C-alpha positions in Angstrom: 10.0 -19.7 -32.4 10.6 -17.2 -29.8 9.5 -13.4 -30.9 12.5 -11.3 -31.6 11.7 -8.7 -28.9 11.9 -11.1 -26.0 15.2 -11.0 -24.4 14.7 -13.0 -21.4 12.2 -15.7 -20.0 11.9 -16.1 -16.3 9.9 -18.5 -14.2 9.1 -15.6 -12.1 9.3 -11.6 -12.5 8.4 -9.6 -9.4 7.8 -6.1 -9.9 8.5 -4.1 -7.0 11.3 -4.5 -4.2 9.7 -3.6 -0.9 8.8 -5.8 1.7 6.0 -7.8 -0.5 8.4 -8.3 -3.4 11.4 -9.0 -1.5 9.3 -11.6 0.5 7.9 -13.0 -2.6 11.6 -13.5 -3.8 12.6 -15.2 -0.6 9.4 -17.5 -0.3 10.2 -18.8 -3.8 13.8 -19.5 -3.1 13.1 -21.0 0.4 10.3 -23.2 -0.7 10.3 -27.0 -0.7 9.5 -26.7 -4.6 12.7 -24.5 -5.3 14.8 -26.7 -3.4 13.3 -29.7 -5.1 14.2 -28.1 -8.5 17.8 -27.4 -7.6 18.0 -30.8 -6.6 17.0 -32.1 -9.7 19.6 -29.9 -11.5 17.0 -27.1 -12.6 17.9 -23.6 -11.2 14.9 -21.7 -11.5 15.1 -17.9 -13.0 13.7 -15.2 -10.8 13.9 -11.6 -11.6 13.0 -8.6 -9.4 12.2 -5.1 -11.3 12.3 -1.9 -9.2 11.9 1.6 -10.3 13.9 2.4 -7.4 17.1 0.7 -5.9 15.6 -1.3 -3.6 16.9 0.0 -0.4 14.9 3.3 -1.4 11.8 1.1 -1.2 9.0 2.8 1.0 8.9 0.0 3.1 12.0 1.6 4.9 9.8 4.5 6.1 7.6 2.3 8.3 8.1 3.4 11.8 5.8 1.8 14.6 5.6 -1.9 14.5 4.6 -5.2 13.2 1.3 -6.9 14.7 1.6 -10.5 16.2 0.2 -12.2 19.1 3.6 -13.1 20.7 2.6 -12.5 24.0 6.0 -11.4 24.9 5.0 -8.6 27.2 1.3 -9.3 28.1 -1.1 -12.2 27.6 -2.3 -12.6 23.8 -4.1 -14.9 21.6 -4.3 -15.1 17.8 -8.0 -15.3 17.9 -8.0 -11.7 19.6 -5.9 -10.3 16.7 -8.4 -11.9 14.3 -11.3 -10.4 15.7 -9.6 -7.0 16.2 -8.8 -7.2 12.3 -12.3 -7.9 11.5 -13.7 -5.3 13.9 -11.3 -2.6 12.9 -12.1 -3.2 9.1 -15.5 -2.5 10.0 -16.6 -6.0 9.0 -15.7 -5.6 5.3 -12.9 -8.3 5.8 -12.8 -11.7 4.5 -12.4 -13.6 7.6 -10.8 -16.6 5.9 -7.9 -14.2 5.1 -7.8 -12.5 8.3 -7.8 -15.5 10.3 -4.8 -16.7 8.3 -3.2 -13.2 8.8 -3.5 -13.5 12.7 -2.8 -17.2 13.0 0.7 -17.0 10.9 1.5 -13.6 12.6 3.7 -14.9 15.3 5.7 -17.2 13.0 6.0 -14.6 10.2 7.8 -12.3 13.0 9.9 -15.1 14.5 11.2 -15.9 10.7 11.9 -12.2 10.1 14.0 -12.3 13.6 15.8 -15.5 12.3 16.5 -13.5 9.2 18.3 -10.8 11.2 15.8 -8.2 12.0 17.1 -6.6 15.0 14.0 -6.0 16.9 14.0 -3.9 20.4 14.2 -6.3 23.4 12.6 -6.5 26.7 15.0 -6.9 29.7 14.8 -10.6 29.7 15.7 -10.8 26.0 12.2 -11.1 24.5 11.0 -9.1 21.6 9.6 -5.8 22.7 6.0 -5.0 22.0 3.9 -1.8 22.3 0.3 -0.9 21.9 -1.1 0.1 18.7 -4.6 1.5 17.8 -7.4 -0.9 17.7 -5.6 -4.0 19.1 -6.9 -5.4 22.2 -7.1 -8.5 24.5 -10.2 -10.6 25.2 -12.2 -9.4 22.1 -12.1 -5.8 23.0 -11.7 -5.7 26.8 -8.7 -3.5 27.0 -5.7 -2.7 24.7 -2.8 -4.9 24.5 0.8 -4.6 23.6 0.8 -6.6 20.2 3.1 -4.3 17.8 6.9 -5.7 17.6 9.2 -2.8 17.2 12.7 -1.7 16.5 12.6 1.7 18.2 10.6 3.6 15.5 12.4 2.1 12.7 11.1 -1.3 12.0 10.6 -0.8 8.0 14.1 0.2 7.6 15.2 -3.0 9.8 12.8 -5.3 7.6 13.7 -3.8 4.3 17.6 -4.2 4.8 17.4 -7.6 6.2 15.2 -8.9 3.5 17.4 -7.3 0.8 20.4 -8.8 2.3 18.8 -12.4 2.3 17.9 -11.9 -1.3 21.3 -11.1 -2.0 22.6 -14.2 -0.2 20.3 -16.4 -2.4 21.6 -14.8 -5.5 18.4 -13.0 -6.5 18.6 -11.0 -9.8 17.7 -7.3 -9.7 16.6 -4.8 -12.4 17.1 -1.5 -10.6 15.7 1.7 -12.0 13.6 0.0 -14.4 10.0 1.2 -14.9 7.3 -1.5 -15.8 5.1 0.4 -18.2 2.7 -2.6 -19.5 1.3 -5.7 -17.9 0.7 -7.9 -20.8 -2.1 -10.6 -20.8 -3.8 -12.8 -23.5 -6.9 -11.6 -25.4 -9.1 -13.4 -23.1 -7.5 -11.9 -19.7 -7.1 -15.7 -18.7 -3.3 -15.8 -18.9 -0.3 -13.7 -18.1 2.5 -13.2 -20.5 4.9 -11.0 -18.8 6.0 -7.3 -18.6 7.4 -4.4 -20.8 9.8 -2.5 -19.0 11.9 0.6 -19.8 15.5 0.7 -18.5 15.6 4.2 -17.5 19.6 4.2 -17.7 20.0 2.6 -21.2 16.7 4.1 -22.4 15.5 0.7 -24.1 12.4 -1.2 -23.4 12.6 -5.2 -22.7 9.8 -7.5 -23.2 10.4 -9.8 -20.5 8.5 -13.3 -20.7 7.4 -14.6 -17.4 5.8 -17.8 -16.6 4.6 -16.0 -13.3 4.3 -12.4 -12.9 4.0 -11.1 -9.4 2.8 -7.4 -8.8 4.3 -5.8 -5.6 4.5 -2.3 -6.4 2.8 -0.4 -3.3 0.3 2.3 -2.6 -0.8 5.3 -4.1 -0.7 8.1 -1.6 0.3 10.4 -4.3 -3.2 10.8 -5.2 -3.6 13.2 -2.2 -1.9 16.4 -1.7 -1.1 15.7 2.1 0.4 12.2 2.2 2.9 10.2 4.3 3.7 8.4 1.0 7.1 9.0 -0.9 7.0 10.5 -4.2 7.3 7.1 -6.0 4.0 5.6 -4.5 2.0 6.4 -7.7 -0.2 3.5 -7.8 1.8 1.9 -10.6 0.7 -1.9 -10.1 -3.0 -1.0 -9.5 -3.0 1.1 -12.8 -1.0 -1.7 -14.7 -4.0 -3.8 -13.8 -6.8 -1.4 -14.9 -4.9 -0.7 -18.1 -4.8 -4.7 -18.8 -8.5 -4.7 -18.3 -8.5 -6.2 -14.8 -10.6 -4.9 -11.6 -9.7 -3.3 -8.4 -11.3 -4.4 -5.1 -12.5 -1.7 -2.5 -10.7 0.9 -4.0 -12.6 3.7 -2.4 -11.2 2.8 1.0 -8.1 5.0 1.7 -6.8 5.4 5.1 -5.7 8.6 6.5 -3.2 8.4 9.3 -4.2 10.9 12.0 -0.9 12.3 12.8 0.8 14.0 9.8 3.2 16.6 10.6 1.3 19.8 9.8 1.5 20.9 6.1 4.2 18.3 5.2 2.4 15.0 5.3 5.4 13.5 7.1 4.1 10.5 9.4 4.5 10.9 13.1 4.2 7.3 14.1 1.3 5.8 16.1 4.0 4.6 18.4 4.2 8.2 19.7 0.7 7.7 21.1 1.4 4.0 22.1 4.5 5.5 24.2 2.0 8.1 25.9 1.3 10.7 23.3 -2.2 12.6 23.8 -4.0 14.5 21.2 -5.2 18.0 22.0 -7.3 20.5 20.8 -7.1 24.6 20.9 -8.7 24.4 24.3 -6.0 21.7 25.6 -8.7 19.2 25.9 -7.6 15.7 25.5 -10.4 15.2 23.2 -10.3 11.4 22.0 -11.6 10.3 25.3 -14.9 11.7 24.2 -14.8 10.2 20.8 -13.5 6.5 21.9 -14.1 5.8 25.6 -11.7 3.1 26.7 -9.4 3.5 23.7 -8.9 7.3 23.4 -5.8 8.2 21.4 -5.5 4.5 20.5 -8.8 4.0 18.6 -8.6 3.0 15.1 -7.2 5.4 12.7 -10.3 6.2 10.9 -11.9 7.1 14.2 -9.0 9.3 15.1 -8.7 11.2 11.8 -12.5 12.0 11.5 -12.4 13.3 15.3 -9.6 15.7 14.4 -11.8 16.6 11.4 -14.6 17.2 13.6 -12.6 19.2 16.3 -11.0 21.4 13.5 -14.8 22.0 11.8 -15.9 22.8 15.2 -13.5 25.7 15.6 -11.1 24.0 18.0 -8.0 23.6 15.7 -4.9 25.1 15.9 -2.6 26.6 13.1 1.0 25.6 12.3 3.3 27.8 14.4 5.3 28.4 11.5 2.1 30.0 10.0 0.0 31.5 12.5 -2.4 33.4 10.4 -2.8 30.2 8.3 -5.6 27.9 8.3 -6.4 26.3 11.8 -6.9 22.6 10.3 -4.4 21.0 13.0 -4.6 19.8 16.5 -1.9 19.4 19.0 0.1 16.2 19.7 1.4 16.6 23.2 4.4 14.3 23.7 5.6 16.2 26.8 4.5 13.7 29.4 6.8 11.0 27.9 10.1 10.8 29.8 12.6 12.9 27.8 15.3 10.0 27.8 12.7 7.2 27.0 11.4 9.2 24.2 14.6 9.8 22.4 15.4 5.9 22.9 11.8 4.8 21.8 11.1 7.1 19.3 14.3 8.6 17.6 12.9 8.9 14.2 9.9 10.9 15.5 11.9 13.1 17.4 14.4 13.8 14.5 11.4 14.3 12.2 9.7 17.0 14.5 13.0 18.7 15.2 14.3 18.8 11.7 10.9 19.4 9.8 9.1 21.8 12.6 11.9 23.3 14.3 10.2 22.2 17.7 11.4 20.2 20.5 8.8 17.2 21.5 9.9 17.0 24.9 8.7 20.6 25.7 6.6 21.7 22.8 3.3 20.8 21.5 3.4 19.6 17.9 0.7 20.4 15.2 -0.7 17.4 13.2 -3.3 16.7 10.9 -4.6 13.7 9.1 -2.5 12.4 6.2 -3.3 10.1 3.2 -1.3 6.8 4.2 -2.5 3.4 3.0 -4.9 2.1 0.3 -7.0 -0.8 1.5 -8.2 -1.8 -1.8 -6.3 -3.0 -4.7 -5.7 -6.0 -7.1 -8.0 -8.7 -5.9 -6.0 -11.9 -4.9 -6.6 -15.3 -3.2 -4.8 -16.0 -0.1 -2.0 -17.6 -2.2 -1.7 -14.2 -4.2 -3.5 -15.5 -7.2 -5.1 -12.4 -9.2 -8.7 -13.0 -10.1 -11.5 -11.2 -11.8 -15.1 -11.5 -10.5 -17.8 -12.1 -13.0 -20.8 -11.4 -10.6 -20.9 -14.9 -9.7 -17.4 -16.6 -9.5 -13.7 -15.7 -9.0 -11.9 -16.6 -12.2 -7.9 -16.5 -11.7 -5.5 -15.2 -14.1 -3.1 -18.0 -14.8 0.3 -16.9 -13.9 -0.4 -13.5 -12.3 0.0 -12.9 -8.6 0.0 -9.6 -6.4 0.9 -8.8 -2.9 1.2 -6.1 -0.5 -0.5 -2.8 -0.6 -1.0 -2.8 -4.4 -3.1 -5.9 -3.7 -6.3 -6.6 -1.7 -6.5 -9.9 -0.1 -9.2 -8.3 2.0 -7.7 -8.6 5.5 -8.1 -4.8 6.1 -11.6 -4.1 4.8 -12.6 -0.6 5.1 -9.8 0.3 7.4 -6.4 -1.0 8.4 -5.1 -1.6 11.9 -1.8 -0.3 12.6 1.2 -3.0 12.4 -0.9 -5.1 9.9 0.6 -3.6 6.9 4.1 -5.0 7.1 2.6 -8.2 8.4 0.3 -8.3 5.3 3.2 -7.7 3.0 5.8 -10.1 4.5 3.1 -12.7 5.2 1.2 -12.7 1.9 4.3 -11.8 -0.1 5.9 -15.1 1.1 3.0 -17.1 0.4 2.7 -15.7 -3.4 6.0 -16.7 -3.9 5.7 -20.1 -2.5 2.7 -20.5 -4.5 4.6 -19.6 -7.6 7.5 -22.1 -6.6 5.0 -24.9 -6.5 3.6 -24.0 -10.0 7.0 -24.0 -11.5 7.7 -27.3 -9.6 4.8 -29.0 -11.1 6.5 -28.6 -14.6 10.2 -28.7 -13.8 11.3 -29.7 -17.5 9.7 -26.4 -18.7 11.4 -24.3 -16.1 13.0 -21.5 -17.8 12.1 -22.4 -21.3 10.4 -20.0 -23.7 6.8 -19.1 -23.4 3.6 -20.1 -25.2 4.2 -18.6 -28.7 0.5 -16.9 -28.5 1.8 -15.1 -25.1 5.1 -14.3 -27.0 3.2 -12.4 -29.8 1.3 -10.5 -27.2 4.4 -9.4 -25.8 6.0 -8.6 -29.0 2.7 -6.3 -30.0 2.9 -4.7 -26.5 6.5 -3.7 -26.7 6.0 -2.5 -30.5 3.3 -0.2 -29.1 5.3 1.0 -26.1 8.2 1.8 -28.3 6.0 3.8 -30.7 4.6 5.6 -27.5 8.1 6.4 -26.3 9.1 7.7 -29.9 6.0 9.9 -30.1 6.8 11.5 -26.6 10.4 12.2 -27.5 9.5 13.6 -31.0 7.2 15.9 -29.3 9.8 17.0 -26.8 9.8 20.8 -26.6 11.3 23.3 -24.0 7.7 24.7 -23.0 5.9 21.2 -23.6 2.7 23.5 -24.1 3.2 25.0 -20.7 2.5 21.9 -18.8 4.5 19.1 -17.1 3.7 16.0 -15.3 4.5 17.4 -11.9 1.9 20.0 -12.3 -0.6 17.5 -13.5 0.0 15.2 -10.4 0.0 18.3 -8.1 -3.3 19.6 -9.5 -4.8 16.0 -9.3 -3.7 15.6 -5.6 -5.5 18.8 -4.7 -8.6 17.9 -6.6 -8.7 14.4 -4.7 -8.1 16.2 -1.4 -10.9 18.3 -1.9 -13.1 15.8 -3.2 -12.8 12.5 -0.9 -10.3 13.2 1.8 -11.6 12.2 5.3 -15.2 13.2 4.4 -17.0 13.4 1.2 -20.7 13.7 -0.4 -22.1 13.4 -3.7 -21.4 16.8 -4.6 -17.7 16.7 -3.5 -17.2 13.5 -5.4 -19.2 14.7 -8.7 -16.8 17.8 -8.8 -13.6 15.8 -8.4 -15.0 13.6 -11.3 -15.6 16.4 -13.7 -11.9 17.5 -13.2 -10.4 14.4 -13.4 -12.2 12.7 -16.2 -12.2 15.8 -18.2 -9.2 18.2 -18.0 -6.8 16.2 -16.0 -7.1 13.1 -18.2 -6.6 15.3 -21.3 -3.7 17.1 -19.9 -2.1 13.6 -18.9 -2.6 12.5 -22.5 -1.0 15.6 -24.1 2.0 15.6 -21.7 5.6 15.6 -23.6 8.9 15.7 -22.1 11.0 18.9 -22.2 14.0 16.8 -23.5 14.2 14.3 -26.3 17.0 12.3 -24.4 16.1 8.6 -24.2 18.5 7.9 -21.5 18.2 9.1 -17.9 15.3 11.1 -18.9 13.1 11.2 -15.5 10.2 13.1 -17.1 9.4 9.8 -19.4 8.9 8.2 -15.9 6.8 11.0 -14.5 4.6 11.2 -17.6 3.7 7.5 -17.2 3.3 8.1 -13.3 0.8 11.0 -13.9 -1.1 8.6 -16.4 -1.2 6.0 -14.0 -2.5 8.4 -11.1 -5.2 9.8 -13.4 -6.4 6.2 -14.5 -6.3 5.2 -10.8 -8.1 8.3 -9.5 -11.0 7.5 -11.8 -11.4 4.3 -10.4 -11.3 5.5 -6.8 -14.0 8.4 -7.6 -16.4 5.7 -9.3 -16.1 3.2 -6.7 -16.5 5.9 -4.1 -19.7 7.2 -5.7 -21.2 3.9 -6.1 -21.0 3.0 -2.4 -23.9 4.6 -0.5 -22.9 4.1 2.9 -20.4 5.1 5.6 -17.8 2.4 6.5 -14.3 2.4 7.8 -12.2 5.2 6.2 -14.9 6.2 4.0 -17.3 8.7 5.5 -19.9 10.0 3.2 -21.8 12.9 5.1 -24.8 12.3 2.7 -25.0 8.5 3.6 -23.7 8.7 7.3 -24.6 5.2 8.5 -23.2 1.9 7.7 -25.4 -0.2 5.8 -25.1 -4.0 6.1 -28.4 -4.8 4.3 -27.3 -3.4 1.0 -23.6 -2.5 1.1 -21.8 -5.6 3.0 -19.9 -6.4 -0.3 -16.7 -5.8 -2.0 -16.7 -3.3 -5.2 -15.0 -4.8 -7.8 -14.1 -1.9 -10.3 -12.8 -2.1 -14.0 -11.8 1.1 -16.0 -15.0 2.8 -17.3 -17.3 0.4 -15.9 -19.8 0.4 -13.0 -18.5 -1.4 -9.9 -19.6 -5.1 -9.7 -20.3 -6.3 -6.0 -18.7 -9.4 -4.3 -20.0 -11.1 -1.1 -17.6 -10.7 1.9 -16.5 -13.9 3.3 -17.8 -14.3 6.9 -17.1 -17.1 8.7 -17.6 -16.9 12.4 -17.8 -13.1 13.4 -21.0 -11.3 12.7 -21.0 -7.7 12.1 -21.5 -5.6 15.0 -21.1 -2.0 16.3 -18.0 -0.2 16.2 -17.0 0.8 19.7 -13.9 2.6 18.5 
């Protein structure tokens, strides 16, 4: 008998409607397995749940490009892309996954074009490509144009195209629903589905799913200065932790070098790919001394640390709007780019600078500083998107649970992601996850859409009952002053604590100070949060409370993993362990809530670790 609280049973529930989630939905519907089901008269049931309307997903803010060795403008080879990805990730990259990423990249981009993405074009009609940091020809010999772009709005193009294709295929959406719980069986070996709160109706839904795909994006709101939108609160990663699962390499958080001063808003790497130069207070183009041969287009971790080194040495500049403020920025000099070309190739960058800094980049120097941009770590997955638990010796797959995109870690980015590989990861591995789910459903077509296993249904029923009780308690405790605290203050204080503790540079002391605050006062404040209104419908503060709790839970894992890694690698620079240590630290951290990280070997296939030259 189906438990009373389960309203629906789906073959696949996808949580998140950015590039990864929509790619997963399309991968499912376009797969041979799904077509075979439909030919047999079985219509698969797929639901996409998103806490935002899909076209507001953060994918839309991606600017510069998507990496692929198309060789449309210069000679290129997927093997060079593979090598750059491994090297750029400071060798903490599973090479079987990186090879797949690079080899399948051209077809991924071509399929996006066939779906309707309007890429910028060369004069002879080919997809235009530009240089991006860390991408080279001939195994590091010289930079190469590998990032396919659409002016500086490629994310917008991809998001709208994928959404339109999903509408064409009749994908069901539950917009502005917030997933509060990922439900597994007691042994953590099978997924039952999710509990989701409909913010419009004010009711919870227990949604049974034969397969669940988490595609919830990143966690930039862990930090005060971030390029991420306010909704990137690490929900999927925190759901995994709350369910008893692990996160892989969660200590590696990328800071993008060029965040617009004191706003965190991203100024795309394309601004340097088109000829922009970073300069210190003396006017020196300093990157040539930090990364000879690559200069301003070195890997992002290298550039971010170089900026920090310049400002720490007293060669930083202040935001012109606050001339007496901290000199923690450097200049982005775009004045050498032809103004007409700049406005054609970088319209979003130009508009951002004009609107948020009041500067004209064709004439003025622009103040920039590193901004939290991307989480390399996340929910551990296979190359087919299957979530697994590492027991110290083997990968144990959680039946019916998948993840894709920034919330996951297939380990193609290692310790530092190359620009252009993020959209590629989301689209390619999102598609693969959707295809894998369709094949799993197709293996048992008679059961497609039928009720869940009773034991899993009971687990969902119990989770819904507990969540309803939590909501009732939150609303019953609603007060106008809510103890003088609120979720937004908690998130702001958390982000400032993480910024001081582990942003760009850290050591044992800064990590410990952050842990004292996060594990103590902030965790307690998050637990005690109550909304100011007892309304069940359209109560945004309910969602904010869950987001604050998710961020605190994730911060605890980030700090634990950072504390346990006694080396500097990629985006993680520990000043008390300044060197990379391949002898003892060439392994993935696997961190569960409240537990010391386990270590998993890196998959090395044919590229042995070497020195970083950029």
